[in-house]
C-alpha positions in Angstrom: 261.5 305.9 138.4 259.5 304.0 140.8 258.2 301.4 138.5 261.7 300.9 136.6 263.5 300.1 140.1 260.4 297.8 140.9 260.8 296.0 137.9 264.7 295.4 137.7 264.4 294.4 141.6 261.6 292.0 140.3 264.0 290.6 137.3 267.0 290.2 139.8 265.1 288.2 142.4 262.7 286.3 139.9 266.7 285.4 138.1 267.8 284.2 141.0 264.9 281.9 141.7 265.6 280.4 138.6 269.3 279.9 139.3 268.5 278.5 142.3 266.1 275.4 140.9 268.8 275.0 138.4 271.4 274.6 140.1 269.3 272.4 142.8 268.7 270.0 139.8 272.1 269.6 138.7 274.0 269.5 142.4 271.3 267.4 144.4 270.4 263.7 143.6 267.4 263.3 142.1 265.0 261.6 145.1 266.2 264.7 147.6 265.7 267.0 144.5 262.2 267.2 144.2 262.1 267.6 147.6 264.0 270.5 147.6 262.1 271.8 144.6 258.6 271.2 146.6 260.2 272.8 149.6 261.4 276.1 147.9 258.3 276.5 146.1 256.2 276.0 149.1 258.4 278.5 151.7 258.5 281.2 148.8 254.7 281.1 148.0 253.9 281.4 151.8 256.5 284.0 151.9 254.9 285.8 148.9 251.8 285.4 150.0 252.1 287.1 153.1 254.2 290.0 151.9 251.5 290.6 149.7 249.1 291.3 152.1 250.4 294.2 153.5 250.7 295.8 150.4 247.8 294.8 148.4 246.1 298.0 148.6 249.3 299.7 147.8 248.9 300.6 144.2 247.4 298.8 140.9 249.8 295.9 140.4 251.6 296.3 143.7 250.3 293.6 145.6 251.2 291.1 142.5 255.3 292.8 141.8 255.2 292.9 145.7 254.6 289.0 145.9 256.6 287.8 143.0 259.3 290.0 144.2 259.1 288.2 148.1 259.0 284.9 145.7 262.3 286.2 144.4 263.7 286.7 147.9 263.0 283.6 149.5 265.2 282.0 146.5 268.1 284.2 147.1 269.3 282.5 150.3 269.8 278.9 148.8 270.6 280.2 145.4 274.0 282.1 147.2 274.6 278.9 149.3 274.2 276.8 145.7 276.5 279.1 144.1 279.3 278.6 147.0 278.6 274.9 146.8 279.3 274.9 143.0 282.4 277.0 143.5 283.9 275.0 146.1 283.4 272.0 143.9 285.7 273.8 141.2 
């Protein structure tokens, strides 16, 4: 059951990461867009690295799952902001 919940959380957070980058490419003009993508990836990877350092010895694959989940979690606030910005423009 724990593995299923971990995979569900992983899919949801990585879906948010994909959504954030997709909306970023649709809503932000070209020169600023690439800065946004780069900064978002840099912050997400740094957050994932820090979180996975805590869980690296937890279980087999626990560090990787923690890293990917943390990368997705770091994308959640921009995804929410871009979602609200899209709804405001409609």
